[in-house]
SEFIZA-3560 file (N, C-alpha, C; in Angstrom, 3 decimals):
REM SEFIZA-3560
<numar><xx>23.630</xx><yy>-10.762</yy><zz>11.897</zz><atom>N</atom></numar>
<numar><xx>22.786</xx><yy>-10.956</yy><zz>10.739</zz><atom>CA</atom></numar>
<numar><xx>21.689</xx><yy>-9.890</yy><zz>10.750</zz><atom>C</atom></numar>
<numar><xx>21.387</xx><yy>-9.372</yy><zz>9.603</zz><atom>N</atom></numar>
<numar><xx>20.340</xx><yy>-8.375</yy><zz>9.440</zz><atom>CA</atom></numar>
<numar><xx>19.072</xx><yy>-9.084</yy><zz>8.985</zz><atom>C</atom></numar>
<numar><xx>17.944</xx><yy>-8.711</yy><zz>9.585</zz><atom>N</atom></numar>
<numar><xx>16.659</xx><yy>-9.236</yy><zz>9.121</zz><atom>CA</atom></numar>
<numar><xx>15.700</xx><yy>-8.066</yy><zz>8.965</zz><atom>C</atom></numar>
<numar><xx>14.648</xx><yy>-8.291</yy><zz>8.201</zz><atom>N</atom></numar>
<numar><xx>13.678</xx><yy>-7.235</yy><zz>7.922</zz><atom>CA</atom></numar>
<numar><xx>12.284</xx><yy>-7.808</yy><zz>8.102</zz><atom>C</atom></numar>
<numar><xx>11.360</xx><yy>-6.970</yy><zz>8.588</zz><atom>N</atom></numar>
<numar><xx>9.952</xx><yy>-7.330</yy><zz>8.707</zz><atom>CA</atom></numar>
<numar><xx>9.143</xx><yy>-6.293</yy><zz>7.956</zz><atom>C</atom></numar>
<numar><xx>8.216</xx><yy>-6.764</yy><zz>7.123</zz><atom>N</atom></numar>
<numar><xx>7.393</xx><yy>-5.868</yy><zz>6.316</zz><atom>CA</atom></numar>
<numar><xx>5.934</xx><yy>-6.257</yy><zz>6.516</zz><atom>C</atom></numar>
<numar><xx>5.098</xx><yy>-5.266</yy><zz>6.779</zz><atom>N</atom></numar>
<numar><xx>3.656</xx><yy>-5.460</yy><zz>6.778</zz><atom>CA</atom></numar>
<numar><xx>3.117</xx><yy>-4.545</yy><zz>5.702</zz><atom>C</atom></numar>
<numar><xx>2.415</xx><yy>-5.111</yy><zz>4.747</zz><atom>N</atom></numar>
<numar><xx>1.882</xx><yy>-4.317</yy><zz>3.649</zz><atom>CA</atom></numar>
<numar><xx>0.921</xx><yy>-5.127</yy><zz>2.819</zz><atom>C</atom></numar>
<numar><xx>0.583</xx><yy>-4.593</yy><zz>1.662</zz><atom>N</atom></numar>
<numar><xx>-0.375</xx><yy>-5.230</yy><zz>0.766</zz><atom>CA</atom></numar>
<numar><xx>0.316</xx><yy>-5.715</yy><zz>-0.503</zz><atom>C</atom></numar>
<numar><xx>-0.161</xx><yy>-6.842</yy><zz>-1.015</zz><atom>N</atom></numar>
<numar><xx>0.375</xx><yy>-7.382</yy><zz>-2.261</zz><atom>CA</atom></numar>
<numar><xx>-0.033</xx><yy>-6.489</yy><zz>-3.420</zz><atom>C</atom></numar>
<numar><xx>0.919</xx><yy>-6.171</yy><zz>-4.294</zz><atom>N</atom></numar>
<numar><xx>0.643</xx><yy>-5.327</yy><zz>-5.448</zz><atom>CA</atom></numar>
<numar><xx>-0.003</xx><yy>-6.085</yy><zz>-6.594</zz><atom>C</atom></numar>
<numar><xx>0.124</xx><yy>-7.402</yy><zz>-6.595</zz><atom>N</atom></numar>
<numar><xx>-0.461</xx><yy>-8.268</yy><zz>-7.629</zz><atom>CA</atom></numar>
<numar><xx>-0.521</xx><yy>-9.678</yy><zz>-7.056</zz><atom>C</atom></numar>
<numar><xx>-1.210</xx><yy>-10.568</yy><zz>-7.748</zz><atom>N</atom></numar>
<numar><xx>-1.236</xx><yy>-11.962</yy><zz>-7.317</zz><atom>CA</atom></numar>
<numar><xx>0.184</xx><yy>-12.523</yy><zz>-7.312</zz><atom>C</atom></numar>
<numar><xx>0.462</xx><yy>-13.385</yy><zz>-6.365</zz><atom>N</atom></numar>
<numar><xx>1.779</xx><yy>-14.012</yy><zz>-6.266</zz><atom>CA</atom></numar>
<numar><xx>1.989</xx><yy>-14.937</yy><zz>-7.458</zz><atom>C</atom></numar>
<numar><xx>3.204</xx><yy>-14.944</yy><zz>-8.011</zz><atom>N</atom></numar>
<numar><xx>3.533</xx><yy>-15.788</yy><zz>-9.160</zz><atom>CA</atom></numar>
<numar><xx>4.433</xx><yy>-16.940</yy><zz>-8.736</zz><atom>C</atom></numar>
<numar><xx>4.133</xx><yy>-18.121</yy><zz>-9.222</zz><atom>N</atom></numar>
<numar><xx>4.985</xx><yy>-19.288</yy><zz>-9.001</zz><atom>CA</atom></numar>
<numar><xx>5.996</xx><yy>-19.321</yy><zz>-10.145</zz><atom>C</atom></numar>
<numar><xx>7.285</xx><yy>-19.290</yy><zz>-9.805</zz><atom>N</atom></numar>
<numar><xx>8.350</xx><yy>-19.172</yy><zz>-10.797</zz><atom>CA</atom></numar>
<numar><xx>9.311</xx><yy>-20.350</yy><zz>-10.666</zz><atom>C</atom></numar>
<numar><xx>9.776</xx><yy>-20.862</yy><zz>-11.804</zz><atom>N</atom></numar>
<numar><xx>10.807</xx><yy>-21.901</yy><zz>-11.823</zz><atom>CA</atom></numar>
<numar><xx>12.043</xx><yy>-21.339</yy><zz>-12.498</zz><atom>C</atom></numar>
<numar><xx>13.205</xx><yy>-21.503</yy><zz>-11.840</zz><atom>N</atom></numar>
<numar><xx>14.466</xx><yy>-21.037</yy><zz>-12.416</zz><atom>CA</atom></numar>
<numar><xx>15.582</xx><yy>-21.959</yy><zz>-11.938</zz><atom>C</atom></numar>
<numar><xx>16.377</xx><yy>-22.423</yy><zz>-12.863</zz><atom>N</atom></numar>
<numar><xx>17.504</xx><yy>-23.305</yy><zz>-12.549</zz><atom>CA</atom></numar>
<numar><xx>17.087</xx><yy>-24.535</yy><zz>-11.738</zz><atom>C</atom></numar>
<numar><xx>15.914</xx><yy>-25.063</yy><zz>-12.033</zz><atom>N</atom></numar>
<numar><xx>15.430</xx><yy>-26.246</yy><zz>-11.332</zz><atom>CA</atom></numar>
<numar><xx>14.834</xx><yy>-25.973</yy><zz>-9.966</zz><atom>C</atom></numar>
<numar><xx>14.805</xx><yy>-24.718</yy><zz>-9.547</zz><atom>N</atom></numar>
<numar><xx>14.226</xx><yy>-24.344</yy><zz>-8.252</zz><atom>CA</atom></numar>
<numar><xx>12.864</xx><yy>-23.692</yy><zz>-8.465</zz><atom>C</atom></numar>
<numar><xx>11.945</xx><yy>-23.929</yy><zz>-7.535</zz><atom>N</atom></numar>
<numar><xx>10.619</xx><yy>-23.318</yy><zz>-7.586</zz><atom>CA</atom></numar>
<numar><xx>10.499</xx><yy>-22.346</yy><zz>-6.420</zz><atom>C</atom></numar>
<numar><xx>9.979</xx><yy>-21.148</yy><zz>-6.701</zz><atom>N</atom></numar>
<numar><xx>9.761</xx><yy>-20.159</yy><zz>-5.651</zz><atom>CA</atom></numar>
<numar><xx>8.598</xx><yy>-19.262</yy><zz>-6.028</zz><atom>C</atom></numar>
<numar><xx>8.091</xx><yy>-18.515</yy><zz>-5.038</zz><atom>N</atom></numar>
<numar><xx>7.042</xx><yy>-17.530</yy><zz>-5.273</zz><atom>CA</atom></numar>
<numar><xx>7.682</xx><yy>-16.158</yy><zz>-5.353</zz><atom>C</atom></numar>
<numar><xx>7.223</xx><yy>-15.351</yy><zz>-6.286</zz><atom>N</atom></numar>
<numar><xx>7.706</xx><yy>-13.994</yy><zz>-6.458</zz><atom>CA</atom></numar>
<numar><xx>6.532</xx><yy>-13.034</yy><zz>-6.253</zz><atom>C</atom></numar>
<numar><xx>6.759</xx><yy>-11.961</yy><zz>-5.459</zz><atom>N</atom></numar>
<numar><xx>5.675</xx><yy>-11.015</yy><zz>-5.204</zz><atom>CA</atom></numar>
<numar><xx>6.236</xx><yy>-9.674</yy><zz>-4.753</zz><atom>C</atom></numar>
<numar><xx>5.405</xx><yy>-8.641</yy><zz>-4.855</zz><atom>N</atom></numar>
<numar><xx>5.758</xx><yy>-7.290</yy><zz>-4.419</zz><atom>CA</atom></numar>
<numar><xx>4.821</xx><yy>-6.868</yy><zz>-3.295</zz><atom>C</atom></numar>
<numar><xx>5.398</xx><yy>-6.233</yy><zz>-2.272</zz><atom>N</atom></numar>
<numar><xx>4.624</xx><yy>-5.757</yy><zz>-1.128</zz><atom>CA</atom></numar>
<numar><xx>4.769</xx><yy>-4.241</yy><zz>-1.050</zz><atom>C</atom></numar>
<numar><xx>3.634</xx><yy>-3.554</yy><zz>-0.861</zz><atom>N</atom></numar>
<numar><xx>3.628</xx><yy>-2.094</yy><zz>-0.751</zz><atom>CA</atom></numar>
<numar><xx>3.352</xx><yy>-1.690</yy><zz>0.691</zz><atom>C</atom></numar>
<numar><xx>4.170</xx><yy>-0.788</yy><zz>1.201</zz><atom>N</atom></numar>
<numar><xx>4.007</xx><yy>-0.231</yy><zz>2.543</zz><atom>CA</atom></numar>
<numar><xx>3.680</xx><yy>1.245</yy><zz>2.378</zz><atom>C</atom></numar>
<numar><xx>2.554</xx><yy>1.688</yy><zz>2.938</zz><atom>N</atom></numar>
<numar><xx>2.144</xx><yy>3.091</yy><zz>2.860</zz><atom>CA</atom></numar>
<numar><xx>2.312</xx><yy>3.754</yy><zz>4.211</zz><atom>C</atom></numar>
<numar><xx>2.830</xx><yy>4.972</yy><zz>4.200</zz><atom>N</atom></numar>
<numar><xx>2.921</xx><yy>5.751</yy><zz>5.436</zz><atom>CA</atom></numar>
<numar><xx>2.813</xx><yy>7.232</yy><zz>5.105</zz><atom>C</atom></numar>
<numar><xx>2.490</xx><yy>8.021</yy><zz>6.123</zz><atom>N</atom></numar>
<numar><xx>2.372</xx><yy>9.469</yy><zz>5.930</zz><atom>CA</atom></numar>
<numar><xx>3.664</xx><yy>10.146</yy><zz>6.328</zz><atom>C</atom></numar>
<numar><xx>4.148</xx><yy>11.009</yy><zz>5.447</zz><atom>N</atom></numar>
<numar><xx>5.347</xx><yy>11.798</yy><zz>5.684</zz><atom>CA</atom></numar>
<numar><xx>4.997</xx><yy>13.247</yy><zz>5.366</zz><atom>C</atom></numar>
<numar><xx>5.085</xx><yy>14.104</yy><zz>6.357</zz><atom>N</atom></numar>
<numar><xx>4.749</xx><yy>15.532</yy><zz>6.192</zz><atom>CA</atom></numar>
<numar><xx>3.352</xx><yy>15.720</yy><zz>5.613</zz><atom>C</atom></numar>
<numar><xx>2.411</xx><yy>14.891</yy><zz>6.082</zz><atom>N</atom></numar>
<numar><xx>1.025</xx><yy>15.029</yy><zz>5.649</zz><atom>CA</atom></numar>
<numar><xx>0.695</xx><yy>14.389</yy><zz>4.312</zz><atom>C</atom></numar>
<numar><xx>1.684</xx><yy>13.818</yy><zz>3.637</zz><atom>N</atom></numar>
<numar><xx>1.434</xx><yy>13.168</yy><zz>2.350</zz><atom>CA</atom></numar>
<numar><xx>1.688</xx><yy>11.672</yy><zz>2.468</zz><atom>C</atom></numar>
<numar><xx>0.873</xx><yy>10.886</yy><zz>1.778</zz><atom>N</atom></numar>
<numar><xx>1.055</xx><yy>9.438</yy><zz>1.806</zz><atom>CA</atom></numar>
<numar><xx>2.161</xx><yy>9.033</yy><zz>0.839</zz><atom>C</atom></numar>
<numar><xx>3.104</xx><yy>8.241</yy><zz>1.355</zz><atom>N</atom></numar>
<numar><xx>4.247</xx><yy>7.785</yy><zz>0.567</zz><atom>CA</atom></numar>
<numar><xx>4.202</xx><yy>6.260</yy><zz>0.508</zz><atom>C</atom></numar>
<numar><xx>4.349</xx><yy>5.712</yy><zz>-0.700</zz><atom>N</atom></numar>
<numar><xx>4.359</xx><yy>4.263</yy><zz>-0.889</zz><atom>CA</atom></numar>
<numar><xx>5.782</xx><yy>3.788</yy><zz>-1.123</zz><atom>C</atom></numar>
<numar><xx>6.139</xx><yy>2.688</yy><zz>-0.471</zz><atom>N</atom></numar>
<numar><xx>7.448</xx><yy>2.078</yy><zz>-0.679</zz><atom>CA</atom></numar>
<numar><xx>7.213</xx><yy>0.623</yy><zz>-1.058</zz><atom>C</atom></numar>
<numar><xx>7.852</xx><yy>0.181</yy><zz>-2.142</zz><atom>N</atom></numar>
<numar><xx>7.651</xx><yy>-1.165</yy><zz>-2.667</zz><atom>CA</atom></numar>
<numar><xx>8.854</xx><yy>-2.042</yy><zz>-2.354</zz><atom>C</atom></numar>
<numar><xx>8.566</xx><yy>-3.312</yy><zz>-2.050</zz><atom>N</atom></numar>
<numar><xx>9.592</xx><yy>-4.301</yy><zz>-1.756</zz><atom>CA</atom></numar>
<numar><xx>9.360</xx><yy>-5.520</yy><zz>-2.640</zz><atom>C</atom></numar>
<numar><xx>10.384</xx><yy>-5.943</yy><zz>-3.369</zz><atom>N</atom></numar>
<numar><xx>10.317</xx><yy>-7.177</yy><zz>-4.143</zz><atom>CA</atom></numar>
<numar><xx>10.704</xx><yy>-8.339</yy><zz>-3.249</zz><atom>C</atom></numar>
<numar><xx>9.894</xx><yy>-9.394</yy><zz>-3.223</zz><atom>N</atom></numar>
<numar><xx>10.119</xx><yy>-10.515</yy><zz>-2.315</zz><atom>CA</atom></numar>
<numar><xx>10.081</xx><yy>-11.837</yy><zz>-3.077</zz><atom>C</atom></numar>
<numar><xx>10.758</xx><yy>-12.830</yy><zz>-2.512</zz><atom>N</atom></numar>
<numar><xx>10.735</xx><yy>-14.193</yy><zz>-3.052</zz><atom>CA</atom></numar>
<numar><xx>10.666</xx><yy>-15.164</yy><zz>-1.888</zz><atom>C</atom></numar>
<numar><xx>9.807</xx><yy>-16.160</yy><zz>-2.008</zz><atom>N</atom></numar>
<numar><xx>9.669</xx><yy>-17.213</yy><zz>-1.011</zz><atom>CA</atom></numar>
<numar><xx>10.289</xx><yy>-18.471</yy><zz>-1.598</zz><atom>C</atom></numar>
<numar><xx>11.388</xx><yy>-18.937</yy><zz>-0.985</zz><atom>N</atom></numar>
<numar><xx>12.172</xx><yy>-20.028</yy><zz>-1.557</zz><atom>CA</atom></numar>
<numar><xx>11.588</xx><yy>-21.413</yy><zz>-1.354</zz><atom>C</atom></numar>
<numar><xx>10.827</xx><yy>-21.620</yy><zz>-0.296</zz><atom>N</atom></numar>
<numar><xx>10.250</xx><yy>-22.944</yy><zz>-0.030</zz><atom>CA</atom></numar>
<numar><xx>8.732</xx><yy>-22.818</yy><zz>-0.022</zz><atom>C</atom></numar>
<numar><xx>8.136</xx><yy>-22.674</yy><zz>-1.211</zz><atom>N</atom></numar>
<numar><xx>6.705</xx><yy>-22.394</yy><zz>-1.269</zz><atom>CA</atom></numar>
<numar><xx>5.844</xx><yy>-23.608</yy><zz>-0.949</zz><atom>C</atom></numar>
<numar><xx>4.657</xx><yy>-23.325</yy><zz>-0.468</zz><atom>N</atom></numar>
<numar><xx>3.622</xx><yy>-24.327</yy><zz>-0.257</zz><atom>CA</atom></numar>
<numar><xx>2.458</xx><yy>-23.963</yy><zz>-1.173</zz><atom>C</atom></numar>
<numar><xx>2.039</xx><yy>-24.890</yy><zz>-2.007</zz><atom>N</atom></numar>
<numar><xx>0.932</xx><yy>-24.608</yy><zz>-2.923</zz><atom>CA</atom></numar>
<numar><xx>-0.368</xx><yy>-24.331</yy><zz>-2.180</zz><atom>C</atom></numar>
<numar><xx>-0.427</xx><yy>-24.674</yy><zz>-0.897</zz><atom>N</atom></numar>
<numar><xx>-1.619</xx><yy>-24.396</yy><zz>-0.097</zz><atom>CA</atom></numar>
<numar><xx>-1.797</xx><yy>-22.893</yy><zz>0.125</zz><atom>C</atom></numar>
<numar><xx>-0.700</xx><yy>-22.134</yy><zz>0.080</zz><atom>N</atom></numar>
<numar><xx>-0.763</xx><yy>-20.681</yy><zz>0.295</zz><atom>CA</atom></numar>
<numar><xx>-1.241</xx><yy>-19.918</yy><zz>-0.937</zz><atom>C</atom></numar>
<numar><xx>-0.948</xx><yy>-20.421</yy><zz>-2.109</zz><atom>N</atom></numar>
<numar><xx>-1.171</xx><yy>-19.689</yy><zz>-3.354</zz><atom>CA</atom></numar>
<numar><xx>-2.591</xx><yy>-19.140</yy><zz>-3.514</zz><atom>C</atom></numar>
<numar><xx>-3.655</xx><yy>-19.877</yy><zz>-3.178</zz><atom>N</atom></numar>
<numar><xx>-5.006</xx><yy>-19.316</yy><zz>-3.356</zz><atom>CA</atom></numar>
<numar><xx>-5.292</xx><yy>-18.090</yy><zz>-2.477</zz><atom>C</atom></numar>
<numar><xx>-4.540</xx><yy>-17.914</yy><zz>-1.398</zz><atom>N</atom></numar>
<numar><xx>-4.788</xx><yy>-16.808</yy><zz>-0.478</zz><atom>CA</atom></numar>
<numar><xx>-3.955</xx><yy>-15.567</yy><zz>-0.788</zz><atom>C</atom></numar>
<numar><xx>-2.943</xx><yy>-15.700</yy><zz>-1.602</zz><atom>N</atom></numar>
<numar><xx>-2.026</xx><yy>-14.593</yy><zz>-1.871</zz><atom>CA</atom></numar>
<numar><xx>-2.440</xx><yy>-13.860</yy><zz>-3.143</zz><atom>C</atom></numar>
<numar><xx>-3.461</xx><yy>-13.038</yy><zz>-3.020</zz><atom>N</atom></numar>
<numar><xx>-4.031</xx><yy>-12.288</yy><zz>-4.143</zz><atom>CA</atom></numar>
<numar><xx>-3.795</xx><yy>-10.795</yy><zz>-3.962</zz><atom>C</atom></numar>
<numar><xx>-3.886</xx><yy>-10.066</yy><zz>-5.052</zz><atom>N</atom></numar>
<numar><xx>-3.680</xx><yy>-8.621</yy><zz>-5.052</zz><atom>CA</atom></numar>
<numar><xx>-4.516</xx><yy>-7.956</yy><zz>-3.968</zz><atom>C</atom></numar>
<numar><xx>-3.878</xx><yy>-7.065</yy><zz>-3.187</zz><atom>N</atom></numar>
<numar><xx>-4.555</xx><yy>-6.311</yy><zz>-2.148</zz><atom>CA</atom></numar>
<numar><xx>-4.546</xx><yy>-6.974</yy><zz>-0.785</zz><atom>C</atom></numar>
<numar><xx>-4.194</xx><yy>-8.263</yy><zz>-0.723</zz><atom>N</atom></numar>
<numar><xx>-4.160</xx><yy>-8.997</yy><zz>0.547</zz><atom>CA</atom></numar>
<numar><xx>-3.061</xx><yy>-8.434</yy><zz>1.443</zz><atom>C</atom></numar>
<numar><xx>-3.365</xx><yy>-8.218</yy><zz>2.719</zz><atom>N</atom></numar>
<numar><xx>-2.360</xx><yy>-7.768</yy><zz>3.681</zz><atom>CA</atom></numar>
<numar><xx>-1.511</xx><yy>-8.960</yy><zz>4.103</zz><atom>C</atom></numar>
<numar><xx>-0.183</xx><yy>-8.762</yy><zz>4.093</zz><atom>N</atom></numar>
<numar><xx>0.740</xx><yy>-9.844</yy><zz>4.442</zz><atom>CA</atom></numar>
<numar><xx>1.800</xx><yy>-9.331</yy><zz>5.421</zz><atom>C</atom></numar>
<numar><xx>2.368</xx><yy>-10.281</yy><zz>6.161</zz><atom>N</atom></numar>
<numar><xx>3.513</xx><yy>-10.026</yy><zz>7.030</zz><atom>CA</atom></numar>
<numar><xx>4.660</xx><yy>-10.861</yy><zz>6.486</zz><atom>C</atom></numar>
<numar><xx>5.787</xx><yy>-10.215</yy><zz>6.196</zz><atom>N</atom></numar>
<numar><xx>6.949</xx><yy>-10.895</yy><zz>5.613</zz><atom>CA</atom></numar>
<numar><xx>8.146</xx><yy>-10.662</yy><zz>6.531</zz><atom>C</atom></numar>
<numar><xx>8.871</xx><yy>-11.731</yy><zz>6.824</zz><atom>N</atom></numar>
<numar><xx>10.087</xx><yy>-11.621</yy><zz>7.621</zz><atom>CA</atom></numar>
<numar><xx>11.177</xx><yy>-12.389</yy><zz>6.888</zz><atom>C</atom></numar>
<numar><xx>12.353</xx><yy>-11.773</yy><zz>6.758</zz><atom>N</atom></numar>
<numar><xx>13.422</xx><yy>-12.459</yy><zz>6.066</zz><atom>CA</atom></numar>
<numar><xx>14.720</xx><yy>-11.684</yy><zz>6.086</zz><atom>C</atom></numar>
<numar><xx>15.659</xx><yy>-12.171</yy><zz>5.310</zz><atom>N</atom></numar>
<numar><xx>16.985</xx><yy>-11.575</yy><zz>5.188</zz><atom>CA</atom></numar>
<numar><xx>17.012</xx><yy>-10.762</yy><zz>3.898</zz><atom>C</atom></numar>
<numar><xx>17.321</xx><yy>-9.464</yy><zz>3.989</zz><atom>N</atom></numar>
<numar><xx>17.330</xx><yy>-8.637</yy><zz>2.773</zz><atom>CA</atom></numar>
<numar><xx>18.528</xx><yy>-8.964</yy><zz>1.877</zz><atom>C</atom></numar>
<numar><xx>18.313</xx><yy>-8.906</yy><zz>0.600</zz><atom>N</atom></numar>
<numar><xx>19.374</xx><yy>-9.048</yy><zz>-0.406</zz><atom>CA</atom></numar>
<numar><xx>19.372</xx><yy>-7.774</yy><zz>-1.240</zz><atom>C</atom></numar>
<numar><xx>20.520</xx><yy>-7.165</yy><zz>-1.362</zz><atom>N</atom></numar>
<numar><xx>20.626</xx><yy>-5.902</yy><zz>-2.092</zz><atom>CA</atom></numar>
<numar><xx>21.234</xx><yy>-6.108</yy><zz>-3.449</zz><atom>C</atom></numar>
//
């Protein structure tokens, strides 16, 4: 099994989304690194399938987060 770990900043406030009777959080994480002296940003679209409403107030734009999960292409 392949897993991925991302440490980065939220690009916007996390959104609570309902689809097909399921509730999940949708968010984008940006990872910045230097390549040949220039800063390069890489964005990752993420979804949290079993959300806790207790987390929502803390997941705001610019917040640093650690995400671990299974990538879907």
